[in-house]
N, C-alpha and C positions, 0 to 999 in steps of 0.2 A: 616131327611136326609137333608143334605146342598149341594148345586150345583151351579155353577153360567154359565149363558148362556149369550152368545155373541149377542147382539140386533141390529139390522140393523135398520136406518132411525131415530135416535135418533139424535135430532136436538138441544134442549134447556131445560132449567133447568124445563120446565113444563113436557116436556117428561119424567124427571124422576119419578114427583109428580105422572103424570098420570098412569105411571106403578105399581108406587108401591101401589095407591090406589086400581085401578083396579085387580091387583093379589091379594091384602088382602082381597079383596072379596069372596074369594074362602074358603071353611071349609079345615080347616086341613092345614091351612097356619101359617106358627108359626112368621116369619119375611120376610120382601122385602126391599132390597135397590139395586135402580139403581142409577147408577153413568155413567155421561156424558161424562167422561174424557176416561173412560175406555169403553165406549158403552156395558156397562154389566149391567147385574142382579142378585144379591146374594141371592138365596132363600131358607128359611130352611122350608122343610115341611113334613107331615108324609107321608114316602113313604109306610105306609102300608094300608093308604085308597084313597090314592089320587097320580094318574098317573101322570108323569113327561108330558106326550103329552097332558093332560087337560091344564097343564098350558100354555105350549106351543100355543095352540088353543086359550087360552084368550089372549094373547099377541099379535099373530096375528088378533085377531079379532078387535083390537083399532088402528091397523095399522102399526105395528111394525112386526119385521120380527127377526126371531131365526134363527141364521146363525153359520157357520163354517167360514166364511171371516175373513181373519185380517184386521188391518188395513190400512196395504200395500194395498190390492185389493180394499177396500173402497176409496182409495185415487186415485188412479187409474181410478176408475169409476167416481170419480167427475171431474178428470181430460179429461176425454174422453168426457163427457158430456158438459163440457165447452168448448172444441174445438170446437164441434159441435154447440153450442149456440153460439157462437162466428162468426162461417161462419155464420149463418144464420142472425146476428145483423150487421153484418158489410155492407151489401147492405143498409139496413134501415140507418144505422147513414149516409154512404154516403148520400142516396139521401134526408135526412133530413135536409140537409143544403143547398138545391139548390131548387126554385121554381120549382117543379116538372109539374106544369100545363103550366108555360109558356115557358117551354126547350120541353117538349112533344107536348103539345097541345092536339089533340084528343088520341093519344097515352099512355097520363096519366093514362086512365081506367088500362092499361094492367102494368104499373109501379106497380098502387096500388094494383090492384088483387096480383101479386108477392109478394109486402110487406107484404100484410095482411097473405098472406099463409104462408110466413117464421116466422112471428110472430105468426101465429097460430100453426104452428109446435113446435115454440121454446117454448112457454107455455105450450100447451098442451100435446105436447109429451116428449120435454126433461125436462119439470117442473112437469111431471106426478107425480112425487114422494110425491110433495107437496099437491097437491090436491087429491090425492089418499088417502093421511094421513088426509089432513082437513075433508074429506067424512066420514070415518070410525070415528074418534074423535066425529065429531058432531052427530052421532049415538048415541053414549055414553054419548053424553052432555059436551064433553071436548074438550080444545081449546089448542093450542099450536103454535109454530113459524111457522108453515105449514098452520094455519088458517089464519093469517096475510099476508103471501106471496101468498095463494092461493085466499085470497079476492082480494088483491091488484091488482096481474096480471089479475085475471078474471073480474074485473068489466074493466079493461083498454082492453081488449080482447072484452068483451061484446061490450062494446061502440066503438070500432072501428068498428065491423060488422055494429052496427047500422048506424055509420056516413059513412060507406061503400054503404049502402043499400040507406040512404036518398038521397045520391050524384047521385049515378048511376041508381037508380030503380025509385025514384021519383024528379028527377031533382033540389033537394033541397043542393045545396053545402055545406058539414058540415067538418070540418076540422078533421083530424083522425091522424095525423101525432105526435102529443106530445103521442098521447095514445099508438101508435105503436111502437115509440120509448121508451116511460117509461117501457111499458111491457117487451120488447126483451131486454134493459136494465137489469131490475131486475132481472131476471132468470138469464143473463149470469153473473152478477159479485155477483151473489148470489152463482152460481155454482164455481166461482172462489173462491169466499172467503171459501166457505167449503173445496174447495180442498188443501189452504193455512190452514186451521184450521185442517184439519185431517191429515197434513204433518207435521204440527209444535206437533198435540198430537203425532205422531209419535215419533217424536223424544224426548217427557216429558216422553215415554214409553222404550227408549233405554236399559236403567240399568235391566229393568227384561228379556227383549230379551236376553241381555248377560248372565244373569245369567239363563235361561234356554238353550243358546247353551253348558253350562257347562256339562250339561247332555248326556250321549251317550245312544245312542237308543238300542246298542246291547252290548255284553258280550261274551267273549270264556270260556266256564267252562269244568272241568272236569268230566266225567262222565264215570262210568267203564274204567277208564284210557282211554279212548279218549276225543280228543279236540271238543266240538259243540259248535257254535255259537246259540243263543239264545235272544230274544226280552228281554230286562230289568225287563218287566212286568212278563216274566216268571221265573226270577231268586229268589229263595227263599233262605229265613234263614238255613245256612249248608251246600250249595253249593261252591265250591272250583273255583273262577275266575283267570283266568290267564291274568295278563296285561305285556306287554314287553316295552320297552325303547320307547318313542316320545308317548305312550297311555295317552288317562284320565284313571283315576282309576273310574271305572263305580259303584262301591259299596262302601258303609262303610262297614268296616272289619278288619281282624287282620291277619298282613303276619304270614304265616304258613310256607314259604320256600323262599327265596331267599333276596336281600339285594339291595336295590337301593337309590340313591339320588331322592327326591322330590321335585316338584315345587310348593309351597303351598300357593303363592301369592293369590291365589283368595280367600283363608281361612285367612291368616293372615295377609296379605297386607306385608311380608318380600320378599324379593324378592333372599334371600339367599337360595338355597335347603337345607332343612333338611335330613340327614342320617338316613333312617330306615332301620329295619331288623325284625328276627323273634320275634314275641309278639308286636311290634309296631302296633298302630291304623293307619288305612290309611282312608281318606273320600272320596265321589265323586267330580269330577270335577278336584282334582288335578294332575299334569302329572309327568310322570315317564320318569326320565333324561337317566337312565342307568339300566342295567342287566333287570333281569325278575321277578315279583313276582307271587307267588302262594298264594291268597286272602281267608279267609275263612269270609264268608258273616254274619254278625251278625245282620243285620237289613234290613228291606222289603224297596224294592225301595223307596216307597211313605211317608216311614219315615227317610231318610236320612237326614243327616244336611242340605244338599245342598236344598232339598224338603223342609225341614222347614223352610229355608231361604225365598224360593219363595212363600210359602205357608203363611209368616208372611208379606211379602210385599202385595200380593195380596189382604189378608184380610184387611191391613191398604189403599188399594188403593180404595177400596168398601166402607169401612167406611165415614160414615157422622157426621161431629163434629157439637156442636149445633148449631153454627153461619149459615153453611148450610143447617140447617133444618129451621132455619129463613128465610133465602132465597128462600126455596121450598118455604114455606107458601105465601110467597109475590108473587112469582112468580106464582103461581095458581089463582090469580086474576089479574094478569099483562095484559093477552090477551084482557078482557074484558074490563078494564078500557081502555086500549089503543082503543077497538074498539067503547067504548063511545066518547071518545076524537074525533075518526075520524067522527063520524057521527053527534057529535054538531060544529064540523068544515065544515061539508059538507052544514049543515041547513046553518049558519052563514055568511058565503060566498055568498051561492045562495039568501040566502034571502037579502042581501046587495049589490052584484052585479047583481045579475039576470042571471049570466052568468054558466051556468049549466057545461059546458067543464073544466074551470077554480075549481068550486067547486070542481068536481070530481078529477081534477087532485090534487088538494092539501090535499083531502081526502086520495088518494091513497100513496101521499107523507107520510104523518101522521101515515099511517099504517104501511108503509114498512120501514121507518126510525126506528121503533121501535125495539129494540134487547133484548128478554130473554134470547139470547144464552149468551152473554157476564156474564150475571148474573149465569146463570147454569154453566159456566167455570170456573168461578173466585176461587172457592174453591176446587174443586174435580182435578184441572189439578195442581195446585199447591201442592197438597197432593201425586199424583202420581208423580211429577218431584222430592220433598223432598223424599218420600221413596223411590224411586229409586236412589236418591243422597245418602240417608243413605246407603242402602244395599253395595253401591258400596264402601262406606268405612266400612263396618261391624256393620253399627248401623242400626240395627232392630227396627222401629216405627210399632207399634202392632197397632194403629189407629188414627185416624183425629183428634180426643179427645184429645188425647197425645198432639198434637203440641200445642193447647190452655191453656192447664195446662202449660206448661214449661216454656210460657212468663211470670207468675208471681212467680216463683222459687225464694226464695230467702235465703234459704238456703239448703245444700246438707248436708246429713248425711251419712258417709262411715260406714262400718262394715271394722273393720282393717283388719282381715286374707282373704286373696285372693283377696282385692280389692286394697287397698293401699300396700299391702306387697305382697310377691310372694306366700305365700300360702303352701310354700314348706319349713318348717323348717328344720334344721339340727343340729345334735348335735353339740356342741362347746367345753362342759365342762363337766368334769366327776371328782365329788370330792367325795374320800370316808372319811366318818367323823369320823369311829373308827379305831382304828389301828389294831383290830383284821380282818378286812375288807381291801380288795384290790378293785381296779379299775373293775379288772375282774369280781369280784364275782356281782359287782356293774349294770355292762353292762349285765352280764348272767341274775340275775334276774329281770332288769328293762324289757331287751327285752324278755324273757319267759311271762311275763305278755302282754308285747304288742303287741306278736304277734297273740293274741286271738280279738284285738281292731280293728276297721276302723277310730278311731281318726287320723286326721294328726300328733298329736305329739306322738303318741304311732307309727303308722306307721315310723315316722324317724327316732324313736329310731330301730326300727326292720331293716330297712334300713341299718343304719349304723354298726349295731352289725352282720348285714349275715354273714360275712366269716371271723368272728372272736371269737365267742361264741359257746358252744353248749348248746341247750335247756336241762331245766332239769324238773323234774317232781312236778307240782304242783295240788290242788286241788279245787274243790270248788270256780272256778272263775268267779266273777261278776265285770260288768262293771256298776260303778254311774254315772248316766249323768249328765255331765259339772262338776264333781268331779275330777273321776281318776278311778282307778281298784283296785279289792281287790281278794285275794287268801289263800290258806293254802299252807303253804311249811315246810317241817319237822313237822309237828303239829305246827307251829306257823303261825299266821296273817300275811302278807304282803301286804303293801299299797303301792300304785305308783301312785302318782297326784297332786294336788294343795292343797294349803292353807286352803280350805275349805273341803277337804278330810278330812287331819289332826284334825281339830277340830271339824268334826261331829264325830270322833272317841277318841276326847280326848287324841288327842297328843298334847305335847307343844312341842313350838320351844325356845332353848334356846337363849340368847342376840350374843352368840359366834355363833351360825348356822347364826340369824338374819342376823349378818354384813354381812356373806359370800354371802347371798341371796339378801340381798340390792347392794353390788356391781356388782352379774350377772344382776340384773333389771336395774341398772341405764347404762348399755350397752344396754339397749334394749332387752334382754334373757328373755326368758320363763322358768323360774324353776320349776321342777318337784323334789318332795321327795319320798325317799325310805324308807319305813318303816317296820323294822323286830320285830315282836314281840312290843312293846310302844318304840322302841328306833329307832331316826332318823340315819341310815347308810351310807346315800349318797345322792347326789345331782346331778340331770342331766340334765345341761342347754341347751336350745335351742335357736337360733335365726332366726325368718323369716325377712328377710332383705326387705326394703321397695323396690317396684317397681321403677327402674331407671327413668320413666317417673312422677313419682308422686308427685314429687315439681314443675314442670311445671304445671301440673293441676291445682294444689292448686292455684298457684299464678295468674293465668291467671282468674280461678272462681273469687278470692279476687277481682281482677282487674275490674270483669265484675259487682260489688257489693253484689256477694254472700258469703255469709259465710258457713263455713265448718267445720264440727264438727264429731270427729270421735267416734265409740263405739267401746268394744271389750270387751269381760269378760276377758280377763288377767289383772296382776296386775295393779296397779295403776302406782309404779313406772316404767313398762317394757310399758306400753301405754305413761306414760309421754315421756320414751327417745324416744320412735317413733316419736311423736308429734312432738318434737321439731326437729326430724330429718328434719322433712318433714314441718316444717313449719304452724302446725294448732296450734290455740290458747285455741279452746275448746275442751274437750274429756270427756268421760265419761268411767271407767272403773270397772270390775270385776261386767260385766252386765250378768245376765243370760238372756237367749233368750225371752223368756216372758216379762223382763225388758226393750228391745229394744223398742217394741211396746210403752210400757209407757212413756219411753222419746221423742219418736216422738209426740205421744198425747200430750205430756207437752208444748211441741215447738209449735205445734199447737195452744193450748191455749193461747198461748201468743201472737197469730195473725199472725205466720209466716206461709209460703207456703211452705212445706218441700218434697224435694227428697230423696229417700234411696239409697242408693248403697248397693247390698250383692249380696252373689252369695253360701248362703249353706241352707241347708232345715231349720237350725232354724231361717232363714233370713224373711223365709214366712210371721210370722205376722208383722213385720215389714213394710215390704213391701206393706201389706195390707193395712195396718193403714196411708200409707205416701199419699200424695198427688198426687206423681210422683213417680214409682215404677220402678229403675232400675236396671236389672239383669245383671250379668256378664255370658256370654255365655259358659265358660266352668264348670259352678257352676250346683248346682244340677238342676234336671228336674221339682222340687216343685220351686224353687226361680224364674227360667225361666219361667213356667207357672206364675207365681203369677206376673210378671214384666210388665211393658207397653213398656220399651225401652229395647231391649237386644243387648249388646255389646260383640260381638261375641270373638272379639280380647283378651274383660279383660283387657282393659288398661285403667285405670285412666284418660288418655287425651279422650278417647272417650266420656267419661260424660261430658267435656268441648266442644266436636265437635255436641254431640247430642243435647245437652242446647241451641249452639249456633245455629245450623241447624234449631230446631223449633222456636225460636225466628223469626228468619229471615221468614222461612215459614210464620208463622201468618202476618206478616209485611207485605209480598208479597200478601196474601189474603187479608187482608186490603185494600190495593192500589188496587187490583183486583175488590174488590166490590165497592169501590170509584168509579175506572174507568166506571164502568158499571152503575152504578145507576146516575153519573154523566151526562154521555153519553146521558141518556134518558131523564134525568131531562131539560138538555139543549136544546135536539136536538128534541124533539117532538116536543114543543114549537114552534120551529126556524121551523121546517117543516109545521106545522100549519098555519105560519104566513105567508107561499108561499115566503121564503128565499131558499128553496130546492126543486129543480126539481124530481122528481121519480129516475131519473138513479143515481143522485147524494145521493139522499137517500139509495139507494140499495150499492153504494159503503160506504158509511159510516157506516150501521149496517154491510158489511161485514169485514171491518176494525176493527170495536169495537171488534169483535171476537177473531180475529186475534190478535191484540195489549194484551189481556189478557192472550192468550197462550205465548204470546212472552215475557212477563215479568214476566210470571212464569219459563221461561226458566231459567231467571237470579239466580235460585237457584242453578242452577248448577255449578255456576262461584266459 
């Protein structure tokens, strides 16, 4: 069973690693993926032998909490804590800029007592989450950002109490001002930084929130002639849902009564409403403009198209690409490295100056300046923004690894039908080749065979002849995969299909017939032969027109330096004609389904990184073979399942958008990681050399995390 838990008190990349390693120790855990950007952990476990409560207890044991609180709630908590912390810090900051003992004289005792009390409240109470987290992780031999903050502020507050006791109990004046100010400012600015971080992370996840808002919580259903309002979860397949003007469709289903204009912009991006009536399909989240619809529920609430979209986005946000796994490994050693540097810094300064106070302040700065948060946020926040941005454009990215794959794509291979063309061929030509035959007979015989097949070409013939001809009696019907149809009519064999079907039955094509076939194919039409006995009695030409935006998409892919290839099972002449219309130079025709995967493999063996775009069951092997599998959303379930990127609208332009988005995201990830590593590489030595006081170190630490999140938000532009 797979479940996703919201985790409280996640601060940095080390948190993700700690949770994953600790939970993975439990028996019957199959996989764990903790995500700092979403403050969540996705856990796959055997629910027959392991209780969810056991997992939650283990997470609580190492200092984290499993919570139902939203990001908004966490942001408010950080803001409240920051305000109280700032109130405590303000008097300290004010008094530190004046000579208290000179101005207050004997009353300095009271001012120092008040300032020490405020600092203690600030560090111990308002900063308690850091200390609790540090202690729990220390008990398990773990470290993270809590460790750095707790040690830094803990050392400062302990030394402040030491100085206070030395001054007023033993009469040995010892300065504690810098430590009071340092400890208080560290807590205040880190809380402010966490507030901005969670707020900007909330902005990064807006897309998924908008998708969730499209889901209705209740629906009106018809039970025993009465209208009853039920929660969506209680509606089952077969129920009849009533939706009125202005309402969102709460389920996926088929209209059984009524007619309405429906706003499907959330699904297709098209602003013009679509008119739908009886037998038309409707989808969750679309809006009824007028009228009332009775909808037969065909899909469970957790399996609707919208639910699948949300699930894909959530899965992508929880996924870790290889580059993030490397960062997690580095982060697991990072805190120990920082603590080692801090100790060496303290020893070096104390031995060289003999000033304990200064050595401790420099050590605190070196500890506090370190920021594993920025490293932890660099990748997951960018992926979260990218997956949300893609979802808003109906480009669904299944995993973070997909983003890395996309950056190296140099060839995009399109399956022709349904990807570059509309996938809805229409009958354009009916030719009777024998004087004894009529067009009506050709249509009648072709339609009778076709009605038993689900192939797009067969359905096109059936649809064309629906009201034109009556069906006739045939026997021994057989569908020959990728070739055509065969049956017996009036004791004679009849064939309806392509050239390969004729070749397999030893039917020859005369030069005169071939000339007519060539003419049709040069116009981009697919030709089906109708054979009665051993004589070709007719031809039916069908045209599957290119999608309106196919040319634009191909031109832009080529401008990006990506070669475009088309594969089709259609004849060479037909494929060539389509290729010329849309500007593709390289194409493969008359390719059987298993041959598509072979072509992908050949291109890869030539050193190419190949993306394949398909929408049918027969595309699954090629999708699996490709380096990047892109499935059209209106295609088969198998194609969508195999795909790593799903294009809900099925537009070739979306291929361009998906690759552009992936490349931009990977560029942002690299920028984020550079910023994070450069920040620590430069500023830790600066703090160790005493160029940054603790309060400035805490500001820099907070800003580094916020800058990474803000940089990731550029993906939304």
